[in-house]
C-alpha positions as a Markdown table, in Angstrom:
| # | Residue | x | y | z |
|---|---|---|---|---|
| 1 | Met | 159.1 | 108.0 | -19.5 |
| 2 | Ser | 162.3 | 109.6 | -21.2 |
| 3 | Lys | 163.6 | 113.0 | -20.3 |
| 4 | Ala | 162.6 | 114.4 | -23.7 |
| 5 | Thr | 158.8 | 113.1 | -23.1 |
| 6 | Phe | 158.6 | 114.7 | -19.7 |
| 7 | Gln | 160.1 | 118.1 | -21.0 |
| 8 | Asn | 157.4 | 117.9 | -23.8 |
| 9 | Leu | 154.7 | 117.1 | -21.2 |
| 10 | Ile | 155.2 | 120.0 | -18.9 |
| 11 | Ser | 155.7 | 122.4 | -21.7 |
| 12 | Asn | 152.6 | 121.2 | -23.9 |
| 13 | Pro | 149.5 | 121.1 | -21.7 |
| 14 | Thr | 147.6 | 119.4 | -24.4 |
| 15 | Leu | 149.7 | 116.2 | -24.5 |
| 16 | Ser | 148.2 | 113.1 | -22.6 |
| 17 | Pro | 151.2 | 110.9 | -21.5 |
| 18 | Val | 149.2 | 107.6 | -21.3 |
| 19 | Asn | 146.9 | 106.5 | -23.9 |
| 20 | Thr | 146.4 | 103.0 | -22.8 |
| 21 | Arg | 147.3 | 100.9 | -19.9 |
| 22 | Arg | 149.5 | 98.6 | -22.1 |
| 23 | Lys | 151.3 | 101.9 | -23.4 |
| 24 | Phe | 151.7 | 102.8 | -20.0 |
| 25 | Leu | 153.6 | 99.6 | -18.8 |
| 26 | Lys | 155.4 | 99.7 | -21.9 |
| 27 | Gln | 156.9 | 103.2 | -21.1 |
| 28 | Thr | 157.6 | 102.6 | -17.6 |
| 29 | Val | 158.9 | 98.9 | -17.6 |
| 30 | Ser | 162.5 | 99.8 | -18.6 |
| 31 | Ala | 162.9 | 102.6 | -16.1 |
| 32 | Thr | 161.9 | 100.3 | -13.3 |
| 33 | Ala | 163.7 | 97.2 | -14.2 |
| 34 | Ala | 166.8 | 98.4 | -12.7 |
| 35 | Val | 165.3 | 99.1 | -9.4 |
| 36 | Ile | 163.7 | 95.8 | -9.3 |
| 37 | Ala | 166.8 | 94.1 | -10.5 |
| 38 | Ala | 169.2 | 95.7 | -8.3 |
| 39 | Pro | 171.2 | 93.3 | -6.2 |
| 40 | Val | 170.1 | 93.4 | -2.5 |
| 41 | Ile | 171.0 | 91.1 | 0.4 |
| 42 | Val | 167.9 | 90.2 | 1.9 |
| 43 | Pro | 167.3 | 87.9 | 5.0 |
| 44 | Ser | 165.5 | 84.6 | 4.1 |
| 45 | Ser | 162.9 | 85.5 | 6.6 |
| 46 | Val | 161.7 | 88.2 | 4.6 |
| 47 | Phe | 160.6 | 85.9 | 1.6 |
| 48 | Gly | 159.8 | 82.9 | 3.6 |
| 49 | Ala | 161.6 | 79.9 | 4.7 |
| 50 | Asn | 161.2 | 77.9 | 1.7 |
| 51 | Ala | 161.7 | 80.6 | -1.1 |
| 52 | Pro | 164.7 | 81.6 | -2.7 |
| 53 | Ser | 165.9 | 84.9 | -1.6 |
| 54 | Asn | 166.1 | 86.4 | -5.1 |
| 55 | Arg | 162.4 | 85.8 | -5.9 |
| 56 | Ile | 159.1 | 87.1 | -4.5 |
| 57 | Asn | 156.4 | 84.6 | -4.4 |
| 58 | Ile | 152.9 | 86.1 | -4.7 |
| 59 | Gly | 149.4 | 85.0 | -4.1 |
| 60 | Ala | 146.2 | 86.8 | -5.3 |
| 61 | Ile | 143.4 | 87.1 | -3.1 |
| 62 | Gly | 140.3 | 88.0 | -5.1 |
| 63 | Thr | 140.4 | 87.1 | -8.8 |
| 64 | Gly | 137.7 | 89.5 | -10.3 |
| 65 | Arg | 137.9 | 92.2 | -12.8 |
| 66 | Ile | 140.6 | 94.5 | -11.5 |
| 67 | Ser | 142.8 | 91.5 | -10.3 |
| 68 | His | 142.5 | 89.9 | -13.8 |
| 69 | Asp | 142.9 | 92.9 | -15.9 |
| 70 | His | 145.2 | 95.2 | -13.6 |
| 71 | Asp | 146.9 | 93.6 | -10.6 |
| 72 | Ile | 148.0 | 90.3 | -11.8 |
| 73 | Pro | 149.4 | 91.6 | -15.2 |
| 74 | Gly | 150.8 | 94.4 | -13.2 |
| 75 | Val | 153.4 | 92.2 | -11.3 |
| 76 | Trp | 153.8 | 88.8 | -13.4 |
| 77 | Gly | 156.1 | 90.4 | -15.8 |
| 78 | His | 158.7 | 91.7 | -13.2 |
| 79 | Arg | 161.8 | 89.9 | -13.1 |
| 80 | Asp | 162.3 | 87.5 | -10.0 |
| 81 | Val | 158.6 | 87.5 | -9.4 |
| 82 | Arg | 156.2 | 84.6 | -9.4 |
| 83 | Ile | 152.4 | 84.6 | -8.9 |
| 84 | Ile | 152.0 | 81.0 | -7.4 |
| 85 | Ala | 148.7 | 80.9 | -5.8 |
| 86 | Ala | 145.3 | 82.6 | -5.8 |
| 87 | Ala | 142.0 | 82.5 | -3.4 |
| 88 | Asp | 138.5 | 83.2 | -4.3 |
| 89 | Val | 135.1 | 82.2 | -3.0 |
| 90 | Asp | 133.9 | 81.9 | -6.7 |
| 91 | Ala | 135.4 | 78.4 | -8.2 |
| 92 | Asn | 135.0 | 79.5 | -11.5 |
| 93 | Arg | 137.0 | 82.8 | -11.3 |
| 94 | Val | 139.8 | 81.2 | -9.3 |
| 95 | Ala | 140.0 | 78.4 | -12.0 |
| 96 | Asp | 140.2 | 81.0 | -14.6 |
| 97 | Ala | 142.9 | 82.9 | -12.6 |
| 98 | Lys | 145.0 | 79.5 | -12.7 |
| 99 | Lys | 144.7 | 79.2 | -16.5 |
| 100 | His | 145.3 | 83.1 | -16.9 |
| 101 | Val | 148.5 | 82.9 | -15.0 |
| 102 | Glu | 149.7 | 79.6 | -16.3 |
| 103 | Asn | 149.0 | 80.4 | -19.8 |
| 104 | Tyr | 151.2 | 83.8 | -19.3 |
| 105 | Tyr | 154.2 | 81.7 | -17.6 |
| 106 | Thr | 154.1 | 79.2 | -20.3 |
| 107 | Lys | 154.3 | 81.6 | -23.4 |
| 108 | Lys | 156.9 | 83.8 | -21.4 |
| 109 | Thr | 159.3 | 80.8 | -20.6 |
| 110 | Lys | 158.2 | 78.5 | -23.4 |
| 111 | Lys | 157.8 | 75.8 | -21.0 |
| 112 | Arg | 154.8 | 74.5 | -19.7 |
| 113 | Tyr | 154.1 | 76.2 | -16.1 |
| 114 | Ser | 152.3 | 74.5 | -13.5 |
| 115 | Gly | 152.2 | 74.3 | -9.9 |
| 116 | Phe | 149.8 | 77.2 | -9.4 |
| 117 | Thr | 147.6 | 76.4 | -6.2 |
| 118 | Val | 144.1 | 77.7 | -5.9 |
| 119 | Tyr | 142.1 | 78.1 | -2.5 |
| 120 | Glu | 138.6 | 78.9 | -1.7 |
| 121 | Asn | 139.5 | 80.4 | 1.9 |
| 122 | Tyr | 142.2 | 83.1 | 1.6 |
| 123 | Leu | 143.2 | 82.1 | 5.1 |
| 124 | Asp | 144.7 | 78.8 | 3.7 |
| 125 | Leu | 146.6 | 80.9 | 1.1 |
| 126 | Leu | 148.0 | 82.8 | 3.9 |
| 127 | Ala | 149.1 | 79.8 | 5.6 |
| 128 | Asn | 151.2 | 78.7 | 2.8 |
| 129 | Lys | 154.7 | 79.6 | 3.8 |
| 130 | Asp | 156.0 | 79.8 | 0.4 |
| 131 | Ile | 154.2 | 82.9 | -0.3 |
| 132 | Asp | 155.9 | 86.1 | 0.6 |
| 133 | Ala | 153.1 | 88.9 | -0.4 |
| 134 | Val | 149.5 | 88.9 | -1.7 |
| 135 | Leu | 147.6 | 91.2 | -3.9 |
| 136 | Ile | 144.3 | 91.9 | -2.4 |
| 137 | Ser | 141.7 | 92.8 | -4.9 |
| 138 | Thr | 138.2 | 91.8 | -3.2 |
| 139 | Pro | 135.3 | 94.0 | -2.9 |
| 140 | Asp | 135.8 | 96.9 | -0.6 |
| 141 | His | 134.0 | 95.1 | 2.6 |
| 142 | Trp | 136.6 | 92.7 | 2.7 |
| 143 | His | 139.7 | 94.9 | 2.3 |
| 144 | Ala | 140.6 | 95.8 | 5.8 |
| 145 | Lys | 140.0 | 92.5 | 7.4 |
| 146 | Gln | 142.1 | 90.7 | 4.7 |
| 147 | Ala | 144.8 | 93.2 | 4.9 |
| 148 | Ile | 144.9 | 92.6 | 8.7 |
| 149 | Asp | 145.1 | 89.0 | 8.4 |
| 150 | Ala | 147.8 | 89.2 | 5.6 |
| 151 | Val | 150.2 | 91.3 | 7.8 |
| 152 | Arg | 149.7 | 89.1 | 10.9 |
| 153 | Ala | 150.6 | 86.1 | 8.9 |
| 154 | Gly | 153.8 | 87.7 | 8.0 |
| 155 | Lys | 152.9 | 88.6 | 4.4 |
| 156 | Asp | 153.5 | 92.1 | 2.7 |
| 157 | Val | 150.6 | 93.7 | 1.1 |
| 158 | Tyr | 149.1 | 95.3 | -2.2 |
| 159 | Leu | 145.6 | 96.4 | -1.3 |
| 160 | Gln | 143.3 | 97.7 | -3.9 |
| 161 | Lys | 141.5 | 101.1 | -2.9 |
| 162 | Pro | 139.7 | 102.0 | -1.0 |
| 163 | Thr | 141.3 | 100.7 | 2.3 |
| 164 | Ser | 138.1 | 100.2 | 4.2 |
| 165 | Leu | 134.3 | 100.2 | 4.4 |
| 166 | Thr | 134.4 | 102.5 | 7.7 |
| 167 | Ile | 136.9 | 104.9 | 9.2 |
| 168 | Glu | 137.1 | 102.6 | 12.2 |
| 169 | Glu | 138.0 | 99.7 | 10.1 |
| 170 | Gly | 140.8 | 101.6 | 8.3 |
| 171 | Arg | 142.3 | 102.7 | 11.5 |
| 172 | Lys | 142.4 | 99.3 | 12.9 |
| 173 | Met | 144.0 | 98.1 | 9.7 |
| 174 | Ser | 146.7 | 101.0 | 9.6 |
| 175 | Asp | 147.5 | 100.1 | 13.2 |
| 176 | Ala | 147.9 | 96.4 | 12.6 |
| 177 | Val | 150.1 | 97.2 | 9.4 |
| 178 | Lys | 152.4 | 99.3 | 11.5 |
| 179 | Ala | 152.5 | 97.0 | 14.4 |
| 180 | Ser | 153.4 | 94.1 | 12.0 |
| 181 | Gly | 156.5 | 95.8 | 10.1 |
| 182 | Arg | 155.2 | 94.4 | 6.8 |
| 183 | Ile | 155.3 | 96.4 | 3.7 |
| 184 | Phe | 151.9 | 97.7 | 2.7 |
| 185 | Gln | 150.8 | 99.8 | -0.4 |
| 186 | Ile | 147.6 | 100.8 | -1.5 |
| 187 | Gly | 146.4 | 100.6 | -5.3 |
| 188 | Ser | 146.2 | 104.3 | -5.9 |
| 189 | Gln | 148.2 | 104.1 | -9.2 |
| 190 | Gln | 147.8 | 107.9 | -9.8 |
| 191 | Arg | 150.7 | 108.5 | -7.7 |
| 192 | Ser | 152.8 | 106.7 | -10.1 |
| 193 | Met | 151.4 | 108.7 | -13.1 |
| 194 | Glu | 153.8 | 111.4 | -14.0 |
| 195 | Gln | 151.3 | 114.2 | -14.6 |
| 196 | Phe | 149.7 | 113.7 | -11.1 |
| 197 | Arg | 153.1 | 114.1 | -9.4 |
| 198 | Val | 154.1 | 117.0 | -11.6 |
| 199 | Ala | 150.9 | 118.9 | -10.8 |
| 200 | Cys | 151.5 | 118.5 | -6.9 |
| 201 | Glu | 155.0 | 119.6 | -7.3 |
| 202 | Leu | 154.0 | 122.6 | -9.1 |
| 203 | Val | 151.1 | 123.7 | -6.6 |
| 204 | Arg | 153.7 | 123.0 | -3.8 |
| 205 | Asn | 156.2 | 125.2 | -5.4 |
| 206 | Gly | 153.9 | 127.9 | -5.7 |
| 207 | Arg | 153.5 | 128.1 | -9.5 |
| 208 | Ile | 149.9 | 129.1 | -8.9 |
| 209 | Gly | 150.7 | 131.4 | -6.1 |
| 210 | Gln | 148.8 | 130.5 | -2.8 |
| 211 | Leu | 146.5 | 127.5 | -3.1 |
| 212 | Lys | 143.0 | 128.5 | -2.3 |
| 213 | Ser | 140.8 | 125.6 | -3.6 |
| 214 | Ile | 140.7 | 122.2 | -5.0 |
| 215 | Glu | 137.9 | 121.1 | -7.0 |
| 216 | Val | 137.7 | 117.0 | -7.4 |
| 217 | Arg | 135.4 | 116.0 | -10.1 |
| 218 | Leu | 134.1 | 112.3 | -10.0 |
| 219 | Pro | 131.8 | 110.3 | -11.8 |
| 220 | Gly | 128.3 | 109.1 | -10.5 |
| 221 | Asp | 126.4 | 105.8 | -10.5 |
| 222 | Pro | 123.1 | 105.1 | -12.1 |
| 223 | Ser | 120.0 | 103.6 | -10.0 |
| 224 | Gly | 118.8 | 100.3 | -11.3 |
| 225 | Gly | 119.7 | 96.8 | -10.5 |
| 226 | Lys | 117.4 | 93.8 | -10.9 |
| 227 | Thr | 115.9 | 92.7 | -7.3 |
| 228 | Lys | 114.7 | 89.3 | -8.2 |
| 229 | Glu | 116.0 | 86.5 | -6.0 |
| 230 | Met | 118.2 | 84.2 | -7.7 |
| 231 | Pro | 119.8 | 80.7 | -6.6 |
| 232 | Val | 123.2 | 81.0 | -5.5 |
| 233 | Pro | 125.4 | 79.7 | -8.5 |
| 234 | Lys | 127.3 | 76.4 | -8.0 |
| 235 | Gly | 130.9 | 76.6 | -6.8 |
| 236 | Phe | 130.1 | 80.2 | -5.2 |
| 237 | Asn | 130.3 | 80.7 | -1.4 |
| 238 | Tyr | 128.1 | 83.4 | -1.1 |
| 239 | Asp | 127.9 | 83.4 | 2.7 |
| 240 | Ala | 131.7 | 84.1 | 2.7 |
| 241 | Trp | 131.5 | 86.6 | 0.0 |
| 242 | Leu | 129.1 | 88.6 | 2.1 |
| 243 | Gly | 131.4 | 88.5 | 4.9 |
| 244 | Ser | 130.9 | 90.9 | 7.8 |
| 245 | Thr | 128.0 | 92.7 | 6.2 |
| 246 | Pro | 124.3 | 91.4 | 6.6 |
| 247 | Asn | 122.9 | 88.3 | 5.4 |
| 248 | Val | 120.9 | 89.0 | 2.4 |
| 249 | Tyr | 119.5 | 87.1 | -0.5 |
| 250 | Tyr | 121.7 | 86.4 | -3.8 |
| 251 | Thr | 120.9 | 88.2 | -7.0 |
| 252 | Val | 123.4 | 88.6 | -9.8 |
| 253 | Asp | 123.1 | 92.4 | -9.7 |
| 254 | Arg | 124.4 | 92.4 | -6.1 |
| 255 | Val | 127.4 | 90.7 | -6.7 |
| 256 | His | 129.2 | 90.3 | -10.1 |
| 257 | Pro | 128.6 | 88.9 | -13.5 |
| 258 | Gln | 128.7 | 84.9 | -13.7 |
| 259 | Arg | 130.6 | 85.1 | -17.0 |
| 260 | Gly | 133.1 | 87.5 | -17.9 |
| 261 | Tyr | 134.6 | 90.4 | -15.9 |
| 262 | Gly | 132.2 | 93.5 | -16.6 |
| 263 | Arg | 131.8 | 96.2 | -13.9 |
| 264 | Pro | 130.1 | 94.4 | -11.0 |
| 265 | Gly | 126.9 | 95.5 | -9.2 |
| 266 | Trp | 128.2 | 95.3 | -5.9 |
| 267 | Leu | 130.1 | 98.6 | -6.4 |
| 268 | Arg | 126.5 | 100.2 | -6.5 |
| 269 | Cys | 125.4 | 98.8 | -3.2 |
| 270 | Glu | 126.1 | 100.6 | -0.1 |
| 271 | Gln | 126.2 | 97.3 | 2.0 |
| 272 | Phe | 129.6 | 96.9 | 0.3 |
| 273 | Gly | 131.0 | 100.3 | -0.4 |
| 274 | Ala | 130.0 | 104.1 | -0.4 |
| 275 | Gly | 129.9 | 104.4 | -4.4 |
| 276 | Met | 132.0 | 106.6 | -6.4 |
| 277 | Ile | 133.1 | 108.9 | -3.6 |
| 278 | Thr | 135.3 | 106.2 | -2.4 |
| 279 | Gly | 135.7 | 104.2 | -5.7 |
| 280 | Trp | 137.2 | 107.0 | -7.6 |
| 281 | Gly | 137.5 | 109.6 | -4.6 |
| 282 | Ala | 140.1 | 107.4 | -2.9 |
| 283 | His | 142.4 | 108.4 | -6.0 |
| 284 | His | 141.4 | 112.0 | -6.5 |
| 285 | Phe | 141.3 | 113.1 | -2.9 |
| 286 | Asp | 144.5 | 111.4 | -2.3 |
| 287 | Ile | 146.2 | 113.5 | -5.0 |
| 288 | Ala | 144.5 | 116.5 | -3.3 |
| 289 | His | 146.3 | 115.5 | 0.2 |
| 290 | Trp | 149.5 | 115.1 | -1.8 |
| 291 | Ala | 149.2 | 118.6 | -3.3 |
| 292 | Met | 148.4 | 120.2 | 0.2 |
| 293 | Asp | 150.9 | 118.3 | 2.4 |
| 294 | Lys | 148.0 | 116.8 | 4.3 |
| 295 | Glu | 148.5 | 113.3 | 3.7 |
| 296 | Tyr | 148.7 | 112.4 | 7.3 |
| 297 | Ser | 145.6 | 114.6 | 8.6 |
| 298 | Gly | 142.2 | 115.5 | 7.4 |
| 299 | Pro | 139.5 | 118.0 | 7.0 |
| 300 | Val | 138.3 | 119.9 | 10.0 |
| 301 | Glu | 135.0 | 120.8 | 8.5 |
| 302 | Ile | 132.8 | 118.8 | 6.1 |
| 303 | Ser | 129.4 | 119.3 | 4.5 |
| 304 | Gly | 127.4 | 117.8 | 1.4 |
| 305 | Lys | 124.4 | 116.6 | -0.3 |
| 306 | Ala | 123.8 | 114.0 | -2.6 |
| 307 | Gln | 120.8 | 112.5 | -4.7 |
| 308 | Phe | 120.3 | 108.9 | -3.7 |
| 309 | Pro | 118.0 | 106.4 | -5.6 |
| 310 | Lys | 114.1 | 106.5 | -4.8 |
| 311 | Pro | 112.5 | 103.6 | -3.2 |
| 312 | Gly | 111.6 | 101.1 | -6.0 |
| 313 | Ser | 113.9 | 102.3 | -8.4 |
| 314 | Gly | 116.0 | 99.1 | -8.2 |
| 315 | Leu | 118.8 | 97.2 | -6.3 |
| 316 | Trp | 121.5 | 99.9 | -6.4 |
| 317 | Asp | 121.5 | 102.5 | -3.6 |
| 318 | Val | 124.7 | 104.4 | -3.6 |
| 319 | His | 124.9 | 108.2 | -4.2 |
| 320 | Gly | 124.4 | 109.6 | -7.8 |
| 321 | Arg | 125.1 | 113.5 | -8.3 |
| 322 | Tyr | 126.6 | 115.2 | -5.3 |
| 323 | Glu | 128.3 | 118.1 | -4.0 |
| 324 | Thr | 130.4 | 118.1 | -0.9 |
| 325 | Arg | 132.8 | 120.7 | 0.9 |
| 326 | Met | 135.7 | 120.1 | 3.1 |
| 327 | Val | 137.7 | 122.9 | 5.0 |
| 328 | Tyr | 141.4 | 122.0 | 6.2 |
| 329 | Asp | 143.2 | 123.8 | 8.9 |
| 330 | Asn | 145.4 | 125.5 | 6.2 |
| 331 | Gly | 142.3 | 127.3 | 5.0 |
| 332 | Val | 142.2 | 125.3 | 1.5 |
| 333 | Ile | 138.7 | 124.5 | 0.6 |
| 334 | Val | 138.1 | 121.3 | -1.1 |
| 335 | Thr | 134.9 | 120.6 | -3.2 |
| 336 | Gly | 133.7 | 117.7 | -4.6 |
| 337 | Val | 131.2 | 117.5 | -7.6 |
| 338 | Thr | 129.9 | 115.2 | -10.1 |
| 339 | Asp | 131.9 | 115.4 | -13.4 |
| 340 | Thr | 130.2 | 116.6 | -16.4 |
| 341 | Arg | 131.2 | 117.7 | -20.2 |
| 342 | Glu | 131.9 | 121.1 | -18.7 |
| 343 | Lys | 133.6 | 119.9 | -15.6 |
| 344 | Pro | 135.5 | 116.7 | -16.7 |
| 345 | Asn | 136.9 | 113.9 | -14.3 |
| 346 | Gly | 140.0 | 115.2 | -12.6 |
| 347 | Leu | 141.5 | 117.7 | -10.2 |
| 348 | Leu | 141.3 | 121.6 | -10.7 |
| 349 | Phe | 143.8 | 123.4 | -8.2 |
| 350 | Thr | 143.1 | 127.3 | -8.0 |
| 351 | Gly | 145.7 | 129.7 | -6.5 |
| 352 | Thr | 146.0 | 133.6 | -6.1 |
| 353 | Lys | 148.0 | 133.3 | -9.5 |
| 354 | Gly | 146.2 | 130.8 | -11.6 |
| 355 | Trp | 145.0 | 127.3 | -11.8 |
| 356 | Ile | 146.1 | 123.6 | -12.9 |
| 357 | Phe | 143.8 | 121.0 | -14.0 |
| 358 | Val | 145.1 | 117.2 | -13.9 |
| 359 | Ser | 143.4 | 114.0 | -15.0 |
| 360 | Arg | 144.2 | 110.5 | -16.2 |
| 361 | Gly | 144.0 | 111.6 | -19.8 |
| 362 | Ser | 142.8 | 108.5 | -21.5 |
| 363 | Tyr | 144.2 | 105.8 | -19.1 |
| 364 | Ala | 142.1 | 103.3 | -17.6 |
| 365 | Ala | 142.9 | 100.7 | -15.2 |
| 366 | Ala | 140.4 | 98.2 | -16.6 |
| 367 | Pro | 137.9 | 97.9 | -19.4 |
| 368 | Asn | 134.4 | 99.9 | -19.2 |
| 369 | Glu | 136.0 | 102.6 | -16.7 |
| 370 | Pro | 133.7 | 105.5 | -16.4 |
| 371 | Ile | 136.2 | 108.0 | -17.9 |
| 372 | Ser | 136.3 | 110.1 | -21.0 |
| 373 | Thr | 139.0 | 109.3 | -23.4 |
| 374 | Lys | 139.7 | 113.0 | -24.5 |
| 375 | Thr | 140.5 | 114.6 | -21.2 |
| 376 | Lys | 143.7 | 116.3 | -21.4 |
| 377 | Ala | 146.2 | 115.0 | -19.0 |
| 378 | Leu | 147.7 | 118.5 | -17.5 |
| 379 | Gln | 146.5 | 121.9 | -18.3 |
| 380 | Ala | 147.2 | 125.3 | -16.8 |
| 381 | Ser | 145.6 | 128.9 | -17.0 |
| 382 | Asp | 149.1 | 130.2 | -18.2 |
| 383 | Pro | 151.5 | 127.6 | -20.3 |
| 384 | Lys | 154.2 | 129.4 | -18.2 |
| 385 | Ile | 153.0 | 127.6 | -15.0 |
| 386 | Leu | 153.7 | 124.3 | -16.8 |
| 387 | Ser | 157.5 | 125.4 | -17.7 |
| 388 | Pro | 160.3 | 123.3 | -16.8 |
| 389 | Phe | 161.4 | 123.2 | -13.2 |
| 390 | Thr | 164.2 | 125.3 | -12.1 |
| 391 | Lys | 166.7 | 125.3 | -9.2 |
| 392 | Asn | 164.1 | 127.8 | -7.4 |
| 393 | Asp | 161.3 | 124.9 | -7.4 |
| 394 | Thr | 162.8 | 123.2 | -4.2 |
| 395 | Val | 159.9 | 120.9 | -3.7 |
| 396 | Arg | 160.4 | 117.2 | -5.2 |
| 397 | Leu | 158.0 | 114.6 | -4.3 |
| 398 | Tyr | 158.6 | 110.8 | -4.1 |
| 399 | Lys | 159.0 | 109.6 | -7.8 |
| 400 | Ser | 157.5 | 106.4 | -9.1 |
| 401 | Thr | 156.7 | 105.4 | -12.8 |
| 402 | Asp | 155.2 | 102.0 | -12.0 |
| 403 | His | 152.9 | 101.4 | -9.0 |
| 404 | His | 153.4 | 97.5 | -8.7 |
| 405 | Ala | 156.9 | 97.9 | -9.5 |
| 406 | Asn | 157.4 | 100.5 | -6.6 |
| 407 | Trp | 155.7 | 97.9 | -4.1 |
| 408 | Leu | 158.0 | 95.2 | -5.5 |
| 409 | Ala | 160.9 | 97.4 | -5.0 |
| 410 | Ser | 159.7 | 98.4 | -1.4 |
| 411 | Ile | 159.5 | 94.8 | -0.6 |
| 412 | Arg | 163.2 | 94.3 | -1.4 |
| 413 | Ser | 164.5 | 97.3 | 0.4 |
| 414 | Arg | 162.1 | 97.2 | 3.1 |
| 415 | Lys | 161.9 | 101.0 | 2.7 |
| 416 | Pro | 158.5 | 102.9 | 2.4 |
| 417 | Asn | 156.7 | 103.0 | -0.7 |
| 418 | Ile | 154.8 | 105.8 | -2.6 |
| 419 | Thr | 151.5 | 105.0 | -0.7 |
| 420 | Pro | 152.1 | 103.5 | 2.7 |
| 421 | Val | 149.1 | 102.7 | 5.0 |
| 422 | Glu | 148.6 | 105.7 | 7.2 |
| 423 | Val | 148.5 | 107.7 | 3.9 |
| 424 | Ala | 146.0 | 105.4 | 2.3 |
| 425 | His | 143.7 | 105.4 | 5.3 |
| 426 | Arg | 143.6 | 109.2 | 5.5 |
| 427 | Ser | 142.6 | 109.4 | 1.9 |
| 428 | Cys | 139.8 | 106.9 | 2.5 |
| 429 | Ser | 138.7 | 108.7 | 5.4 |
| 430 | Ala | 138.3 | 112.0 | 3.7 |
| 431 | Cys | 136.1 | 110.2 | 1.2 |
| 432 | Leu | 133.9 | 108.4 | 4.1 |
| 433 | Leu | 133.5 | 111.9 | 6.2 |
| 434 | Gln | 131.8 | 113.3 | 2.9 |
| 435 | His | 129.9 | 110.3 | 2.5 |
| 436 | Ile | 128.7 | 110.7 | 6.1 |
| 437 | Ala | 128.0 | 114.5 | 5.6 |
| 438 | Met | 125.9 | 113.3 | 2.5 |
| 439 | Lys | 123.7 | 111.3 | 4.6 |
| 440 | Leu | 123.1 | 113.7 | 7.4 |
| 441 | Asn | 122.9 | 116.7 | 5.0 |
| 442 | Arg | 124.5 | 119.1 | 7.2 |
| 443 | Thr | 127.9 | 120.6 | 8.3 |
| 444 | Leu | 130.2 | 118.3 | 10.6 |
| 445 | Tyr | 133.2 | 119.3 | 12.4 |
| 446 | Trp | 135.9 | 116.8 | 12.6 |
| 447 | Asp | 139.3 | 116.3 | 14.8 |
| 448 | Pro | 141.8 | 114.5 | 12.4 |
| 449 | Ala | 144.2 | 113.9 | 15.3 |
| 450 | Val | 141.6 | 111.7 | 17.2 |
| 451 | Glu | 139.5 | 110.9 | 14.3 |
| 452 | Arg | 136.0 | 111.8 | 15.9 |
| 453 | Phe | 133.4 | 114.3 | 15.1 |
| 454 | Lys | 133.3 | 117.2 | 17.7 |
| 455 | Asn | 130.1 | 117.0 | 19.8 |
| 456 | Asp | 128.2 | 115.0 | 17.4 |
| 457 | Ala | 126.9 | 111.6 | 18.7 |
| 458 | Glu | 125.0 | 110.7 | 15.4 |
| 459 | Ala | 127.9 | 111.2 | 13.1 |
| 460 | Asn | 130.3 | 109.3 | 15.4 |
| 461 | Ala | 127.9 | 106.5 | 15.4 |
| 462 | Met | 128.4 | 106.4 | 11.6 |
| 463 | Ile | 132.2 | 106.0 | 11.8 |
| 464 | Ala | 131.7 | 102.2 | 12.3 |
| 465 | Arg | 129.1 | 99.5 | 11.2 |
| 466 | Pro | 127.8 | 96.4 | 12.9 |
| 467 | Gln | 129.8 | 93.3 | 11.7 |
| 468 | Arg | 128.2 | 89.8 | 11.1 |
| 469 | Ser | 130.0 | 86.9 | 12.8 |
| 470 | Pro | 132.2 | 84.8 | 12.1 |
| 471 | Tyr | 133.5 | 87.5 | 9.8 |
| 472 | Asn | 133.9 | 90.2 | 12.1 |
| 473 | Phe | 137.1 | 91.8 | 13.4 |
């Protein structure tokens, strides 16, 4: 984004800087190309014994909607990067990924591109020594396990959010990544969208006075979903797809569409995730932590309630409308509410001298995202709050303008990126704590240092879930 565009953004609260994902990438690619292309002397071990030291070879684990529309296109256009393999338990989808990538490179290079390898088992992809890094874009219940296996195999990781199905899984993953020394980045791309960084800098620099509260507005999910048992499609390893979760019968609304890349049913099943509180919450509560400087901590008090589907209303059982409240040790109260016409998707920061509201504007990571296309990207109670920064504004946060490019630059430099593993784990934990409070419908007290509830065996039992063999870890 040019300096003139940025100055226009912070002086005009009605300007939405990102209209579409295509426009966003077009605006940022020139800014990030210099970072990616900068000459760096890198040991050959960083990129694999058989890979050229000036190229990053990438494998994609999971080839569904987000992989197809967001993660693969997010890296394939960068200089000296090649996507050379993919793994998926759905044979049709991994075949489509092969075609998707090969067609792109053929068009780009004007030469027939081949050599893309497909796998059913992601462990076989991780065993390929030519692969330096992986994009993990699988359903939530597989995230932590696959990230652990990847870093232990010596691969750098870009992981779609949320980090984990449970707090215990997230802790294991964070510890494994740190022990491995590999580069990890969570796909919380809002950190690389200028309006979110600017909003956090304005809050930290006291533009709204002392921060008192943050209201996080998220979508809800509908009930429904057909429950009729169906035969498992040919070429789909359903047992492996279920992974560590319980063995239940197949029906398409529990998994993903057999054709196309529409929003999958598993997002609405608690067996595989917590619903919107982690699905979108992993983005927004991460921004809340960033603005509060609480990226490596968490709340000390949590309460919440939610509407859950009634028995017999269908297959989908994640929360619908909800209200949550978290208190942090700095006294800031963070509330979560279902977004409405009056309270659109985004974050409202309120202080002693005014407020700031920030949202994605009309940006969507993939088609059919539950987001208004008319929401303003950055607003304030007084236009002066959004005036250009001065020398008195001393807080400056990590700047990234392209999330995937930031990950690639981190791989090359071996320096931290904008969303490292512990930050990712803490953001997801805040979401999962709210989900536990929704379930118990009472106030809980959390110790973020040891990651345990205080004097509450029932709540502590919900930090983890039983895991099905042989996919347990």
